[in-house]
C-alpha atoms as one frame of an Amber mdcrd trajectory, in Angstrom:
protein
 117.910 119.883  84.739 115.595 121.264  86.827 114.812 119.621  90.782 110.956
 119.045  91.393 110.283 119.419  95.277 106.867 118.579  96.656 105.080 118.248
  99.676 102.409 114.932  99.878 100.460 115.404  96.065  97.426 114.574  95.824
  97.936 110.824  94.024  97.513 107.218  94.906 100.867 106.741  96.195  99.374
 108.896  99.562  95.875 108.504  99.502  97.238 106.670 102.995  98.610 109.858
 104.362  96.401 112.423 106.971  98.504 115.507 105.783  97.125 118.306 103.397
  98.040 117.727 100.157  99.019 119.414  97.186  96.991 119.068  93.372  99.795
 117.817  91.042  98.129 120.594  88.601 100.267 122.927  90.993 103.066 120.596
  91.147 102.965 120.594  87.224 102.049 124.573  87.258 105.024 125.412  89.532
 107.555 123.184  87.795 106.550 124.884  84.153 107.345 128.428  85.596 110.174
 127.109  87.278 111.573 126.060  83.768 110.690 129.118  81.956 112.952 131.217
  84.602 115.504 128.753  84.062 115.614 127.693  87.930 117.173 124.705  89.311
 115.084 124.043  91.935 111.167 124.324  92.292 109.655 124.047  95.891 105.783
 123.162  94.832 104.402 123.808  97.792 104.764 125.200 101.132 105.645 121.699
 102.938 108.365 121.907 100.973 109.595 125.772 101.680 109.087 124.747 105.105
 111.232 121.027 104.974 114.114 122.896 102.275 114.146 126.000 105.181 114.379
 123.450 108.336 116.785 121.551 106.903 119.208 124.732 106.587 118.834 125.644
 110.149 118.738 122.367 111.766 119.292 119.379 109.232 119.317 117.266 112.635
 116.629 118.098 114.034 115.072 117.579 110.764 115.970 114.383 110.297 114.639
 113.343 114.264 110.905 114.533 113.421 110.926 113.090 110.114 112.036 109.832
 111.856 109.222 110.177 114.406 106.867 110.817 112.057 107.842 107.607 110.137
 107.798 105.208 113.507 104.920 106.379 114.589 103.089 106.406 110.488 104.280
 102.489 111.160 103.354 102.292 114.623  99.978 102.871 113.741 100.391  99.780
 111.072 100.645  97.207 113.277
């Protein structure tokens, strides 16, 4: 089994998010490479890597940052 982590992927699901997005092709390519290398985890883009690093350094701070981003996004919808 392999876990795949990615930031925003350029799909319909993330269409309304104004952030840098990773192509589905890149996610697929890195996933397949991870499988070939027998990895347990694949971080498919820079955002996934940055979040992984931030979580290792300051999980509480990462949670607060993510909550703030969510709250700001929701307030723009209102």
